[in-house]
C-alpha positions in Angstrom: -5.5 3.9 -8.2 -2.8 2.8 -5.8 -1.2 5.0 -3.1 1.4 4.3 -0.5 2.0 6.2 2.7 5.7 6.3 3.7 7.9 8.3 6.0 10.1 8.4 9.1 9.0 6.2 11.9 6.6 8.3 14.1 5.9 10.8 11.4 2.2 9.8 11.3 2.0 7.7 8.1 -0.4 5.2 9.8 -2.5 8.2 11.0 -2.6 9.7 7.5 -3.3 6.3 5.9 -6.3 5.8 8.2 -7.6 9.3 7.6 -7.4 8.8 3.8 -9.0 5.4 3.9 -11.9 6.7 6.1 -12.3 9.7 3.7 -12.6 7.4 0.7 -15.0 5.0 2.4 -17.2 7.8 3.7 -17.7 8.8 0.0 -18.7 5.3 -0.9 -15.7 4.7 -3.1 -14.3 1.1 -3.7 -11.3 0.9 -1.4 -8.9 -1.7 -0.1 -6.5 -0.9 2.7 -3.4 -2.9 3.3 -1.2 -2.7 6.4 2.4 -3.5 5.2 4.2 -1.9 8.1 6.3 -4.0 10.5 4.3 -2.4 13.3 0.7 -3.4 12.5 -1.4 -0.4 13.7 -3.6 0.4 10.8 -6.5 -1.7 12.1 -6.4 0.1 15.4 -6.2 3.5 13.7 -9.4 2.5 11.7 -11.2 1.8 15.0 -10.6 -1.9 15.8 -10.1 -2.8 19.4 -6.8 -4.4 20.4 -8.3 -7.9 20.7 -9.9 -7.6 17.2 -6.7 -6.2 15.7 -4.7 -9.1 17.1 -7.0 -11.8 15.7 -7.3 -10.5 12.1 -6.2 -13.1 9.5 -2.9 -12.3 7.8 -1.8 -12.4 4.2 1.5 -14.0 5.3 -0.3 -16.9 6.9 -2.3 -17.5 3.7 0.7 -17.4 1.3 0.1 -20.9 -0.2 -3.6 -19.9 -0.9 -2.5 -16.6 -2.4 0.1 -18.3 -4.7 -2.2 -21.0 -5.8 -5.1 -18.7 -6.7 -2.9 -16.1 -8.5 -1.0 -18.7 -10.4 -4.2 -19.9 -12.1 -3.2 -21.9 -15.2 -0.2 -19.8 -16.1 2.0 -22.4 -18.0 5.2 -20.6 -17.2 4.8 -21.3 -13.4 5.3 -25.0 -12.7 3.5 -25.0 -9.4 2.5 -22.5 -6.7 5.6 -23.2 -4.7 7.7 -21.9 -7.6 6.2 -18.4 -7.2 8.2 -15.8 -5.4 7.1 -12.4 -4.2 8.0 -10.7 -7.4 6.6 -13.3 -9.9 4.7 -11.1 -12.4 1.4 -12.1 -13.9 1.2 -13.6 -17.4 -1.2 -15.3 -19.7 -3.3 -17.7 -17.5 -2.7 -15.9 -14.2 -5.6 -14.8 -12.2 -6.0 -11.0 -11.8 -7.7 -9.2 -8.9 -10.1 -6.3 -8.8 -10.2 -4.0 -5.8 -13.7 -5.1 -4.7 -14.8 -8.5 -5.6 -15.4 -11.9 -4.2 -12.5 -14.4 -4.4 -10.8 -16.9 -2.1 -8.0 -14.6 -1.1 -10.3 -11.8 0.0 -12.6 -14.3 1.7 -9.7 -15.6 3.7 -7.7 -12.4 4.4 -9.9 -9.3 4.1 -12.1 -8.1 6.9 -14.2 -5.0 7.5 -12.8 -2.7 10.1 -14.5 0.6 10.9 -16.4 0.4 7.6 -13.1 -0.2 5.6 -12.0 -3.4 3.9 -8.6 -4.2 5.4 -5.9 -6.8 4.8 -2.8 -7.1 7.0 0.5 -8.6 6.2 1.0 -9.9 9.7 3.4 -8.8 12.5 7.1 -9.7 12.8 6.7 -12.5 15.4 9.2 -13.7 18.0 9.8 -16.9 16.1 10.9 -14.8 13.1 13.8 -13.2 15.1 17.2 -14.1 13.6 15.7 -16.5 11.0 13.4 -14.4 8.8 13.1 -11.1 7.0 10.0 -8.9 7.4 10.0 -8.5 3.6 9.1 -12.2 3.3 5.7 -11.2 4.9 5.4 -8.0 2.8 5.9 -10.3 -0.2 2.3 -11.4 0.0 1.1 -7.8 -0.5 3.5 -7.4 -3.4 2.0 -10.4 -5.1 -1.5 -8.9 -4.7 -0.5 -5.6 -6.1 1.4 -7.2 -9.1 -1.9 -9.0 -10.0 -4.3 -6.2 -9.4 -6.0 -4.4 -12.2 -7.6 -1.5 -10.4 -9.2 1.2 -12.4 -10.1 4.9 -12.0 -12.3 5.6 -9.0 -11.0 2.6 -7.2 -8.4 2.9 -4.5 -5.8 0.7 -2.8 -4.2 2.4 0.2 -1.0 0.9 1.6 0.6 1.8 5.0 4.2 1.0 4.3 7.3 0.2 6.4 9.1 3.2 7.9 12.0 4.9 6.2 13.4 3.6 2.9 12.9 -0.1 3.8 10.4 -0.6 0.9 13.4 -0.3 -1.5 14.5 -3.7 -0.4 12.0 -5.1 -3.0 10.2 -3.8 -6.0 7.1 -2.9 -3.9 7.9 0.8 -4.2 7.1 0.7 -7.9 3.6 -0.6 -7.4 2.0 2.8 -6.7 0.5 5.6 -8.8 1.5 8.0 -6.0 3.8 7.8 -3.0 2.6 10.1 -0.2 5.6 10.9 1.9 4.5 12.0 5.3 6.9 14.6 6.6 7.1 16.4 9.9 8.7 19.9 10.1 12.0 18.4 11.4 15.4 17.8 9.9 15.2 14.0 10.5 11.9 13.7 8.7 13.2 15.8 5.8 16.2 13.6 5.7 14.0 10.5 5.1 12.2 12.4 2.3 15.5 13.2 0.6 16.7 9.6 0.8 13.4 8.3 -0.6 13.4 10.9 -3.4 16.9 10.0 -4.4 16.1 6.3 -4.7 12.8 6.9 -6.5 13.9 9.3 -9.2 15.6 6.7 -11.4 12.3 4.8 -11.6 10.0 7.7 -12.3 8.2 7.3 -9.0 5.8 10.1 -8.2 6.3 11.5 -4.8 4.0 14.0 -3.0 5.0 15.3 0.4 2.2 15.6 2.9 3.2 17.7 5.9 2.1 16.5 9.3 1.9 18.0 12.8 2.2 21.5 11.3 1.6 23.8 14.2 2.3 27.3 12.8 3.6 29.4 10.0 7.2 28.7 10.9 6.6 24.9 10.5 5.0 25.5 7.1 7.9 27.8 6.0 10.4 25.2 7.0 8.7 22.5 5.0 8.4 24.7 1.9 12.1 25.6 2.2 13.1 22.0 2.5 10.9 20.1 0.1 9.9 22.9 -2.3 7.2 22.2 -4.9 6.9 18.6 -3.7 4.9 19.8 -0.7 1.4 19.0 -1.8 -0.6 19.7 1.3 -0.4 19.4 5.1 -2.3 18.4 8.2 -2.5 20.8 11.1 -2.4 19.7 14.7 -5.8 18.1 15.1 -8.1 17.5 18.0 -9.8 14.9 15.8 -6.6 13.0 15.4 -5.7 13.3 19.1 -9.1 11.8 20.0 -8.5 8.9 17.6 -5.2 8.2 19.2 -7.0 7.8 22.5 -9.4 5.4 20.9 -12.3 7.8 20.2 -12.9 7.5 16.4 -15.2 10.2 15.3 -16.9 10.5 11.9 -14.4 11.7 9.3 -16.8 14.5 8.4 -15.9 16.0 11.8 -12.2 16.4 10.8 -11.2 20.0 10.8 -12.1 21.7 7.4 -8.5 22.5 6.4 -7.5 18.9 7.1 -10.4 17.6 5.1 -9.3 19.8 2.3 -5.9 18.3 2.4 -7.3 14.8 2.0 -9.4 16.1 -1.0 -6.2 17.5 -2.5 -4.5 14.2 -2.1 -7.4 12.4 -3.8 -7.4 15.0 -6.7 -3.8 14.4 -7.6 -4.2 10.7 -7.3 -7.2 10.8 -9.6 -5.3 12.9 -12.1 -2.8 10.0 -12.6 -2.8 8.2 -15.9 -1.1 4.8 -15.3 1.2 3.5 -18.0 0.5 -0.3 -17.8 3.5 -1.1 -20.0 5.9 0.6 -17.5 4.0 -0.9 -14.6 4.7 -4.4 -15.9 8.2 -3.6 -17.0 9.1 -2.6 -13.4 7.6 -5.8 -12.1 9.6 -7.9 -14.6 12.8 -6.0 -13.8 12.6 -6.6 -10.1 11.6 -10.2 -10.6 14.7 -10.9 -12.7 16.9 -9.1 -10.1 15.5 -11.4 -7.4 15.8 -14.5 -9.6 19.5 -13.7 -10.4 20.4 -12.6 -6.8 18.9 -15.4 -4.7 15.8 -17.2 -6.1 17.5 -19.0 -9.0 18.1 -17.6 -12.5 15.7 -20.2 -14.0 12.8 -18.2 -12.4 13.4 -15.6 -15.1 11.5 -18.0 -17.3 8.3 -17.1 -15.4 8.2 -13.8 -17.3 5.7 -13.7 -20.1 7.3 -11.1 -22.5 4.0 -10.4 -24.4 1.8 -9.9 -21.3 0.6 -6.4 -20.2 -2.1 -6.2 -17.5 -4.8 -3.6 -17.6 -8.5 -2.9 -17.4 -9.1 -4.9 -20.6 -8.3 -8.0 -18.5 -10.7 -7.0 -15.8 -11.6 -10.1 -13.7 -15.2 -11.2 -14.1 -15.5 -12.3 -10.5 -18.6 -12.1 -8.3 -18.9 -8.6 -6.8 -18.2 -8.4 -3.1 -21.4 -8.2 -1.1 -22.1 -7.8 2.5 -19.5 -7.7 5.3 -16.2 -9.4 5.5 -16.4 -9.5 9.3 
């Protein structure tokens, strides 16, 4: 199951992403966390020191490896260089499991605070004026396009702030989009913008309230987002300690806040993914990109008869030991 955490900058989406990742890992569930935010803070939120966080390998730095591995022997893709971020899988493509041993994970996934984490890479000084951050996020989009996760397996993505993810088809890759919303008009405004963009694609959105201090905050959120308010996180001493660098066991999180994470998992587990629609969205955004900037001939990369799913589960060596 794939879940994205989105929201206004400063709303706490990285905090919620890390709490949910730690909640899943604590229960021994197969989990892969991906930091796809322009501000790369998920590693720190999971307990990495600044020096460790700065030296993690990045997906964007390993883009040639990622393309070459995922391409496999797909005859519709002439070479790895011909792949773009939206290239969908087809017959002959290599598909990924959530937890397995493969060259991409060996190069890019590391264990941080007990969680398996991949980071897209920060927006560096040399990118200023000549690059778009979505070129880095494209590596994550490739992974998600080629992943055949199943029930009881989780991919948790900390996304860019606001509605930036709509600059690509990345927003269609998730079974649930958790929109982290503070009890403020600005935060609610981002929710409304996101919801308006997502409705045409059938994207499931659940609002997770954050920094809820009292009954007035809760009433405000209920009035503004209605039935989309799934759960909420109260002001938390556990979270405040983590923001100061003291990462305590997730079991020590306040009971009401633990219950909110359980509710989030329950609704995610109740999702029944339509793999045909999942692939159709991937193809649609690939053709849009091909026609807009990449070259209309790249539409020929689409395999019209291919539908991914658990029946194509990769038979790779299970992941063992630490990725540190």
